[in-house]
N, C-alpha and C positions, 0 to 999 in steps of 0.2 A: 773336507777343507784341511790343509796342510797346515800344523801348529809350529809356528815358528820357534828354530833353536836360539835367538840370539835376543835375549830379552835383558832389560835395562830398568833398573829402578831409578824410583823417584828420588831427588835431590834433599827432597824434605823426610825421607823414610827416618824412622828413629835409630838409635844407637844399639846397644844389644845385638842378640841373635841376628839382626835385622829381617824378620820373618813380618815386620808390619807396615810392611810400605805394598804402595800401587806399583806394576812393572809393565812396560810397553815393550811392544816387538812391533816394527814395521814390515809390512810383505807389499808385495807389489798390488797398489791400489785400497791398500787396506790397513787398518792400526787396530792393534790386540792391547787389552787390557787384562789386566788378571791381579788377584791379591796373593801374597807370596806365600800365604799359608794354605791356599788351595790352589794350585799351580794347573791342576787338572780343569779349574773352570775359568773360562776365560769370555769376554766379550769381545764383538770385530765390528768396526765402522771403517765407514768412508774417510778419507783427512779432510774432507770439506768441513764435515759436520762437527769431526772433532776440533779442527779449530776455532770455529765458531763455539762450541760449549766451553773449551781454554779460554775465548776471550771474554767470554760472561763471567768466567770463574774470577779472572784475573781483574774485571771491575768491579767485580761483589755484587754482579746482580743474581745472584744462587745462594748467598748468607742469608742468613736469617735477618743479620744486622749489616750495614755497609761496613766495607773495607776501609 
């Protein structure tokens, strides 16, 4: 599998060195995720399940207390 070159940092990343964030890259039919302090390790998923996951996060369905 080819690892993408164009990673984008989360808009919720902290300040400072910028190493406390999640990064995302899109490939053909695939979404790649990694943590900035361990860039060699990443997860891959399809856009549909990732969109479903984000929808649930935004609606507080994965939070320990509702958002």
